[in-house]
VEXSEPA-674231 format. One record per residue: x, y, z of N, C-alpha, C, O, CB in turn; residue number from 1; residue in three letters. Coordinates in steps of 0.02 Angstrom, whole numbers, plus 50000, padded with zeros to 5 digits. Glycine has a CB too. Example, Ala and Ser with C-alpha at 12.3 -4.5 7.8 and 13.67 -1.06 7.14 Angstrom:
<kenus>
[[50660, 49716, 50390], [50615, 49775, 50390], [50660, 49835, 50390], [50712, 49834, 50423], [50565, 49776, 50452], 1, "ALA"]
[[50642, 49888, 50354], [50684, 49947, 50357], [50645, 50002, 50394], [50670, 50057, 50402], [50704, 49970, 50286], 2, "SER"]
</kenus>
This chain:
<kenus>
[[48521, 49753, 48749], [48555, 49720, 48805], [48554, 49767, 48865], [48574, 49826, 48858], [48628, 49699, 48786], 1, "MET"]
[[48533, 49743, 48922], [48531, 49786, 48981], [48594, 49774, 49024], [48624, 49720, 49023], [48468, 49773, 49022], 2, "SER"]
[[48610, 49825, 49059], [48668, 49821, 49105], [48641, 49824, 49176], [48604, 49869, 49193], [48719, 49879, 49092], 3, "THR"]
[[48661, 49775, 49216], [48639, 49773, 49286], [48675, 49825, 49326], [48736, 49832, 49320], [48649, 49703, 49315], 4, "TRP"]
[[48639, 49861, 49367], [48669, 49909, 49413], [48635, 49901, 49480], [48574, 49897, 49484], [48663, 49983, 49386], 5, "ARG"]
[[48674, 49900, 49533], [48644, 49895, 49599], [48613, 49962, 49617], [48627, 50012, 49584], [48697, 49874, 49653], 6, "SER"]
[[48571, 49963, 49669], [48541, 50025, 49692], [48595, 50075, 49711], [48587, 50135, 49701], [48494, 50013, 49751], 7, "ASP"]
[[48649, 50050, 49739], [48704, 50093, 49761], [48734, 50130, 49702], [48758, 50187, 49709], [48759, 50051, 49797], 8, "GLU"]
[[48734, 50099, 49643], [48764, 50129, 49584], [48715, 50169, 49542], [48734, 50197, 49491], [48796, 50075, 49542], 9, "GLU"]
[[48651, 50172, 49562], [48601, 50205, 49520], [48608, 50281, 49522], [48585, 50315, 49476], [48532, 50185, 49543], 10, "SER"]
[[48639, 50307, 49572], [48650, 50379, 49576], [48725, 50393, 49569], [48766, 50351, 49589], [48623, 50407, 49644], 11, "GLU"]
[[48742, 50450, 49543], [48813, 50467, 49538], [48846, 50467, 49607], [48816, 50488, 49657], [48822, 50537, 49504], 12, "PRO"]
[[48907, 50443, 49609], [48944, 50439, 49672], [49007, 50482, 49667], [49037, 50489, 49614], [48963, 50365, 49689], 13, "GLN"]
[[49027, 50510, 49722], [49090, 50548, 49724], [49147, 50499, 49711], [49147, 50443, 49738], [49099, 50585, 49792], 14, "ALA"]
[[49196, 50519, 49672], [49250, 50474, 49654], [49289, 50452, 49717], [49310, 50394, 49721], [49298, 50508, 49605], 15, "ILE"]
[[49299, 50496, 49764], [49335, 50478, 49826], [49299, 50423, 49864], [49331, 50377, 49889], [49343, 50538, 49870], 16, "GLY"]
[[49233, 50427, 49868], [49195, 50376, 49903], [49199, 50310, 49866], [49204, 50257, 49897], [49121, 50398, 49911], 17, "ALA"]
[[49196, 50313, 49800], [49201, 50251, 49760], [49270, 50219, 49769], [49274, 50158, 49778], [49189, 50265, 49686], 18, "SER"]
[[49322, 50259, 49767], [49389, 50232, 49776], [49399, 50204, 49846], [49433, 50153, 49855], [49441, 50286, 49763], 19, "LEU"]
[[49370, 50236, 49896], [49374, 50210, 49965], [49341, 50142, 49970], [49366, 50098, 50004], [49341, 50259, 50014], 20, "ASP"]
[[49284, 50132, 49935], [49251, 50066, 49937], [49294, 50013, 49904], [49299, 49957, 49928], [49183, 50070, 49902], 21, "ARG"]
[[49325, 50030, 49848], [49369, 49982, 49814], [49429, 49966, 49858], [49446, 49907, 49866], [49393, 50010, 49746], 22, "VAL"]
[[49460, 50016, 49887], [49518, 50005, 49931], [49498, 49962, 49991], [49535, 49917, 50011], [49547, 50072, 49956], 23, "ALA"]
[[49439, 49975, 50020], [49416, 49936, 50077], [49404, 49863, 50058], [49420, 49818, 50096], [49352, 49967, 50106], 24, "ALA"]
[[49377, 49852, 49999], [49367, 49783, 49976], [49432, 49745, 49967], [49435, 49685, 49976], [49328, 49782, 49910], 25, "ARG"]
[[49485, 49782, 49951], [49551, 49752, 49944], [49587, 49746, 50011], [49641, 49717, 50015], [49594, 49792, 49896], 26, "LEU"]
[[49556, 49772, 50064], [49587, 49770, 50129], [49643, 49821, 50136], [49690, 49810, 50173], [49614, 49701, 50143], 27, "GLY"]
[[49638, 49876, 50099], [49692, 49925, 50097], [49674, 49990, 50133], [49708, 50040, 50123], [49710, 49940, 50026], 28, "ALA"]
[[49622, 49991, 50173], [49604, 50053, 50208], [49573, 50102, 50159], [49535, 50082, 50114], [49666, 50084, 50241], 29, "GLY"]
[[49587, 50166, 50167], [49559, 50217, 50124], [49602, 50227, 50062], [49661, 50212, 50062], [49551, 50282, 50162], 30, "SER"]
[[49572, 50254, 50010], [49609, 50269, 49949], [49661, 50322, 49963], [49716, 50320, 49935], [49560, 50293, 49893], 31, "ALA"]
[[49645, 50370, 50005], [49693, 50423, 50022], [49754, 50394, 50057], [49811, 50412, 50041], [49660, 50477, 50066], 32, "ARG"]
[[49742, 50349, 50105], [49798, 50317, 50140], [49840, 50274, 50094], [49901, 50273, 50098], [49772, 50274, 50198], 33, "GLY"]
[[49806, 50238, 50050], [49842, 50196, 50002], [49884, 50239, 49955], [49941, 50223, 49941], [49792, 50154, 49962], 34, "LEU"]
[[49855, 50293, 49930], [49893, 50339, 49887], [49953, 50369, 49922], [50006, 50376, 49894], [49847, 50395, 49861], 35, "GLY"]
[[49943, 50388, 49985], [49998, 50417, 50024], [50054, 50367, 50033], [50113, 50385, 50030], [49973, 50442, 50092], 36, "ALA"]
[[50037, 50304, 50043], [50088, 50252, 50052], [50133, 50248, 49991], [50194, 50246, 49998], [50054, 50184, 50065], 37, "LEU"]
[[50103, 50247, 49932], [50142, 50241, 49870], [50177, 50307, 49853], [50235, 50307, 49833], [50097, 50219, 49813], 38, "TYR"]
[[50141, 50363, 49861], [50170, 50428, 49843], [50228, 50448, 49888], [50275, 50481, 49866], [50117, 50480, 49846], 39, "ASP"]
[[50224, 50429, 49951], [50275, 50451, 49999], [50321, 50394, 50021], [50348, 50396, 50076], [50242, 50482, 50060], 40, "ARG"]
[[50329, 50344, 49979], [50370, 50286, 49995], [50440, 50306, 50015], [50467, 50279, 50064], [50373, 50239, 49935], 41, "TRP"]
[[50470, 50353, 49980], [50538, 50375, 49996], [50541, 50405, 50067], [50591, 50396, 50102], [50563, 50426, 49945], 42, "GLU"]
[[50490, 50440, 50088], [50487, 50467, 50156], [50484, 50411, 50207], [50509, 50418, 50263], [50427, 50514, 50164], 43, "ASP"]
[[50453, 50356, 50189], [50445, 50300, 50235], [50510, 50261, 50244], [50529, 50245, 50300], [50390, 50253, 50211], 44, "ILE"]
[[50543, 50244, 50188], [50602, 50201, 50192], [50668, 50237, 50183], [50721, 50209, 50197], [50598, 50147, 50140], 45, "VAL"]
[[50667, 50299, 50159], [50728, 50336, 50146], [50748, 50330, 50072], [50729, 50282, 50038], [50785, 50311, 50192], 46, "GLY"]
[[50787, 50378, 50048], [50805, 50381, 49977], [50846, 50321, 49955], [50833, 50294, 49901], [50843, 50445, 49964], 47, "ALA"]
[[50894, 50300, 49995], [50937, 50245, 49975], [50897, 50181, 49967], [50904, 50145, 49918], [50993, 50234, 50026], 48, "ALA"]
[[50854, 50165, 50015], [50814, 50105, 50012], [50762, 50109, 49957], [50748, 50059, 49923], [50779, 50092, 50079], 49, "ALA"]
[[50733, 50168, 49946], [50682, 50176, 49895], [50710, 50163, 49825], [50672, 50145, 49779], [50652, 50246, 49898], 50, "ALA"]
[[50775, 50173, 49816], [50806, 50159, 49752], [50808, 50084, 49738], [50817, 50064, 49680], [50876, 50188, 49749], 51, "ALA"]
[[50801, 50042, 49790], [50807, 49970, 49783], [50745, 49931, 49804], [50742, 49870, 49795], [50866, 49946, 49822], 52, "HIS"]
[[50697, 49966, 49833], [50636, 49933, 49859], [50575, 49975, 49842], [50575, 50036, 49853], [50642, 49921, 49936], 53, "ALA"]
[[50524, 49943, 49816], [50462, 49977, 49798], [50402, 49940, 49828], [50402, 49879, 49832], [50455, 49982, 49721], 54, "GLN"]
[[50351, 49978, 49849], [50291, 49944, 49873], [50256, 49909, 49815], [50249, 49937, 49761], [50244, 49993, 49907], 55, "PRO"]
[[50234, 49849, 49828], [50197, 49811, 49778], [50124, 49807, 49798], [50091, 49859, 49804], [50226, 49739, 49768], 56, "GLY"]
[[50100, 49749, 49809], [50030, 49738, 49828], [50018, 49754, 49901], [50063, 49747, 49943], [50009, 49666, 49812], 57, "ALA"]
[[49958, 49775, 49917], [49936, 49784, 49986], [49868, 49752, 49992], [49819, 49775, 49961], [49933, 49860, 50006], 58, "LEU"]
[[49864, 49699, 50032], [49801, 49663, 50042], [49792, 49648, 50115], [49836, 49618, 50148], [49800, 49598, 50000], 59, "ARG"]
[[49735, 49669, 50141], [49717, 49655, 50211], [49773, 49673, 50259], [49787, 49636, 50306], [49699, 49581, 50219], 60, "ARG"]
[[49803, 49730, 50247], [49854, 49755, 50293], [49923, 49727, 50282], [49970, 49745, 50318], [49833, 49742, 50362], 61, "GLY"]
[[49931, 49683, 50234], [49997, 49652, 50221], [50026, 49683, 50158], [49999, 49674, 50103], [49991, 49574, 50214], 62, "ARG"]
[[50082, 49719, 50166], [50115, 49752, 50110], [50171, 49707, 50083], [50212, 49682, 50121], [50144, 49820, 50132], 63, "LEU"]
[[50171, 49697, 50018], [50225, 49661, 49985], [50274, 49713, 49958], [50255, 49756, 49917], [50199, 49614, 49928], 64, "VAL"]
[[50336, 49710, 49981], [50388, 49756, 49958], [50434, 49718, 49911], [50461, 49665, 49929], [50428, 49786, 50018], 65, "VAL"]
[[50442, 49744, 49851], [50484, 49713, 49801], [50553, 49746, 49804], [50560, 49806, 49797], [50453, 49719, 49730], 66, "GLU"]
[[50604, 49704, 49813], [50673, 49728, 49816], [50713, 49699, 49758], [50696, 49647, 49731], [50706, 49708, 49884], 67, "VAL"]
[[50767, 49734, 49740], [50806, 49711, 49682], [50864, 49665, 49700], [50900, 49642, 49656], [50832, 49771, 49646], 68, "ASP"]
[[50873, 49652, 49764], [50928, 49608, 49786], [50911, 49579, 49855], [50881, 49614, 49896], [50997, 49646, 49787], 69, "HIS"]
[[50928, 49516, 49867], [50913, 49487, 49933], [50942, 49525, 49992], [50913, 49526, 50046], [50939, 49416, 49935], 70, "PRO"]
[[50998, 49558, 49982], [51028, 49597, 50036], [50982, 49653, 50060], [50980, 49668, 50119], [51096, 49626, 50014], 71, "ALA"]
[[50945, 49683, 50013], [50898, 49736, 50032], [50840, 49707, 50072], [50816, 49739, 50118], [50872, 49773, 49971], 72, "TRP"]
[[50818, 49648, 50054], [50764, 49616, 50092], [50787, 49604, 50164], [50749, 49617, 50211], [50742, 49550, 50059], 73, "ALA"]
[[50847, 49580, 50172], [50874, 49567, 50239], [50881, 49632, 50278], [50861, 49636, 50336], [50942, 49532, 50234], 74, "THR"]
[[50911, 49682, 50247], [50921, 49746, 50281], [50856, 49778, 50303], [50848, 49801, 50360], [50960, 49795, 50236], 75, "SER"]
[[50808, 49780, 50257], [50744, 49811, 50273], [50703, 49771, 50322], [50665, 49799, 50361], [50704, 49822, 50209], 76, "LEU"]
[[50711, 49705, 50321], [50675, 49663, 50369], [50695, 49680, 50441], [50655, 49677, 50487], [50687, 49588, 50355], 77, "ALA"]
[[50758, 49699, 50449], [50782, 49720, 50516], [50751, 49786, 50538], [50750, 49802, 50597], [50859, 49725, 50516], 78, "HIS"]
[[50727, 49825, 50490], [50697, 49890, 50505], [50620, 49889, 50499], [50588, 49941, 50495], [50725, 49942, 50457], 79, "LEU"]
[[50592, 49829, 50500], [50520, 49823, 50489], [50478, 49862, 50539], [50429, 49894, 50519], [50500, 49750, 50492], 80, "GLU"]
[[50496, 49862, 50602], [50457, 49899, 50652], [50458, 49974, 50636], [50407, 50007, 50643], [50486, 49886, 50723], 81, "ALA"]
[[50515, 50000, 50616], [50520, 50070, 50597], [50478, 50084, 50535], [50443, 50134, 50531], [50594, 50090, 50585], 82, "THR"]
[[50482, 50040, 50486], [50443, 50047, 50425], [50368, 50048, 50441], [50331, 50089, 50414], [50460, 49990, 50375], 83, "LEU"]
[[50346, 50003, 50484], [50275, 50001, 50502], [50253, 50065, 50538], [50199, 50090, 50525], [50261, 49940, 50546], 84, "LEU"]
[[50295, 50090, 50581], [50280, 50152, 50617], [50275, 50211, 50568], [50228, 50251, 50572], [50333, 50167, 50670], 85, "ARG"]
[[50322, 50216, 50522], [50321, 50271, 50473], [50263, 50264, 50425], [50232, 50314, 50406], [50387, 50273, 50434], 86, "ARG"]
[[50246, 50203, 50405], [50189, 50192, 50361], [50125, 50215, 50396], [50081, 50244, 50364], [50184, 50118, 50341], 87, "ALA"]
[[50119, 50202, 50460], [50060, 50223, 50498], [50056, 50300, 50502], [50002, 50328, 50498], [50061, 50194, 50569], 88, "ALA"]
[[50114, 50332, 50508], [50115, 50405, 50510], [50094, 50435, 50443], [50060, 50487, 50442], [50185, 50430, 50529], 89, "GLN"]
[[50113, 50403, 50389], [50100, 50429, 50322], [50031, 50408, 50297], [49993, 50450, 50272], [50153, 50405, 50274], 90, "VAL"]
[[50014, 50345, 50303], [49953, 50318, 50273], [49895, 50310, 50321], [49838, 50302, 50301], [49967, 50252, 50241], 91, "ALA"]
[[49910, 50312, 50385], [49858, 50304, 50435], [49867, 50238, 50472], [49895, 50190, 50444], [49789, 50307, 50404], 92, "GLY"]
[[49844, 50235, 50534], [49851, 50174, 50573], [49813, 50116, 50543], [49756, 50124, 50519], [49828, 50185, 50645], 93, "PRO"]
[[49844, 50057, 50544], [49811, 49996, 50521], [49813, 49984, 50446], [49792, 49931, 50424], [49742, 49998, 50543], 94, "GLY"]
[[49837, 50032, 50407], [49841, 50021, 50335], [49892, 49966, 50320], [49878, 49920, 50281], [49859, 50087, 50297], 95, "VAL"]
[[49951, 49972, 50351], [50002, 49920, 50343], [50015, 49890, 50412], [50037, 49924, 50458], [50069, 49950, 50312], 96, "VAL"]
[[50002, 49826, 50418], [50011, 49791, 50482], [50067, 49740, 50480], [50093, 49720, 50532], [49947, 49756, 50502], 97, "GLU"]
[[50088, 49720, 50419], [50141, 49671, 50411], [50173, 49682, 50343], [50144, 49712, 50298], [50115, 49598, 50418], 98, "ALA"]
[[50235, 49657, 50336], [50272, 49666, 50273], [50299, 49598, 50251], [50326, 49560, 50291], [50330, 49717, 50282], 99, "VAL"]
[[50291, 49585, 50187], [50323, 49527, 50155], [50373, 49554, 50104], [50361, 49606, 50074], [50270, 49480, 50120], 100, "ASP"]
[[50428, 49519, 50095], [50481, 49541, 50050], [50485, 49495, 49990], [50483, 49434, 49998], [50549, 49544, 50086], 101, "TRP"]
[[50490, 49523, 49931], [50497, 49484, 49869], [50557, 49511, 49830], [50563, 49571, 49819], [50432, 49487, 49826], 102, "ARG"]
[[50601, 49466, 49810], [50658, 49487, 49770], [50638, 49483, 49697], [50618, 49431, 49672], [50721, 49442, 49784], 103, "VAL"]
[[50643, 49540, 49664], [50627, 49546, 49592], [50681, 49587, 49560], [50676, 49648, 49558], [50556, 49579, 49581], 104, "ARG"]
[[50734, 49556, 49535], [50788, 49594, 49503], [50760, 49638, 49446], [50715, 49618, 49409], [50843, 49546, 49476], 105, "PRO"]
[[50789, 49696, 49441], [50766, 49744, 49388], [50806, 49735, 49326], [50794, 49770, 49277], [50772, 49816, 49412], 106, "ARG"]
</kenus>
């Protein structure tokens, strides 16, 4: 049984470049920016909010933030502009362009 491989995959690729291609296909910018967004979430929203809100999916610049109570969704929605500015500082410009809130009790 043969395995199909594109010309792009015929030579070894650096893992960073491969991850960047996957992140770009998901509309998430670079892998480094995406990693920074998740790794430094507490720096973006603050310790109190990070205890109740976690980044979920990121697709085409739209970040889904999962919160454990509707009150946190409301509070953080009022700070969306600040969150977007801090996300740009941490992950790079254009990685997060909009935020959706999802309540998911823990």
